[in-house]
C-alpha positions as CSV (number, residue, x, y, z in Angstrom):
1,M,0.0,0.0,0.0
2,I,1.2,3.5,-0.8
3,L,0.2,6.5,1.3
4,K,0.3,10.1,0.0
5,I,1.2,12.3,3.0
6,I,1.3,16.0,3.6
7,A,3.6,16.5,6.5
8,K,3.3,19.6,8.7
9,P,6.3,19.9,11.1
10,N,6.5,22.2,14.1
11,S,2.8,21.6,14.8
12,K,1.4,22.5,18.3
13,N,-1.3,19.9,17.9
14,P,0.3,16.7,16.5
15,G,-1.9,14.1,15.0
16,I,-3.2,12.4,11.8
17,E,-6.1,13.6,9.6
18,K,-7.2,11.0,7.1
19,L,-8.6,12.6,4.0
20,S,-9.1,9.2,2.4
21,E,-7.7,5.7,2.9
22,T,-4.4,6.7,1.2
23,D,-4.3,10.5,1.5
24,W,-3.3,11.8,5.0
25,I,-2.2,15.0,6.7
26,V,0.2,14.3,9.5
27,R,1.0,17.1,11.9
28,L,4.4,16.6,13.6
29,K,5.9,18.1,16.7
30,S,9.5,17.8,15.4
31,P,11.2,20.4,13.3
32,P,12.2,19.6,9.7
33,V,15.9,19.5,10.7
34,D,18.3,16.6,10.4
35,G,15.5,14.2,9.4
36,K,13.8,14.5,12.8
37,A,10.4,15.2,11.3
38,N,10.8,12.2,8.9
39,E,11.6,9.9,11.9
40,E,8.6,11.1,13.8
41,L,6.4,10.7,10.7
42,I,7.5,7.0,10.3
43,E,6.9,6.4,14.0
44,R,3.4,8.0,13.9
45,I,2.3,6.0,10.8
46,A,3.6,2.7,12.3
47,E,1.8,3.5,15.5
48,E,-1.5,4.4,13.7
49,L,-1.4,1.2,11.6
50,R,-0.1,-0.9,14.5
51,I,2.9,-2.2,12.6
52,A,6.7,-2.2,13.1
53,K,8.6,1.0,12.0
54,S,10.7,-1.2,9.7
55,K,7.5,-1.9,7.6
56,V,7.2,1.9,6.8
57,E,9.4,3.1,4.0
58,L,9.8,6.7,2.7
59,L,9.8,6.5,-1.1
60,K,9.6,10.2,-2.1
61,G,9.7,13.6,-0.4
62,E,12.6,13.3,2.0
63,S,13.0,17.1,2.1
64,G,9.6,18.3,1.1
65,K,6.2,18.3,2.7
66,N,4.5,16.0,0.1
67,K,5.7,12.5,0.7
68,K,5.0,9.0,-0.6
69,I,5.2,6.2,2.0
70,Q,5.3,2.5,1.2
71,I,3.7,0.2,3.7
72,H,4.9,-3.4,3.8
73,F,2.5,-5.8,5.4
């Protein structure tokens, strides 16, 4: 499964908003510095789907707000 994510770092109210099954907005507490926001993004998605972090792979958007995430079940 591939998720299309809009990441919003430095958010005061972190959380996940599901626009559809594959389109999500993820608000992150971490700043977009040194990959911290990407790490938190992977943790939040894994937690939401109740899977291991190793099953979540960032395909595109390492330095942008629009990301594609591959979920390996």
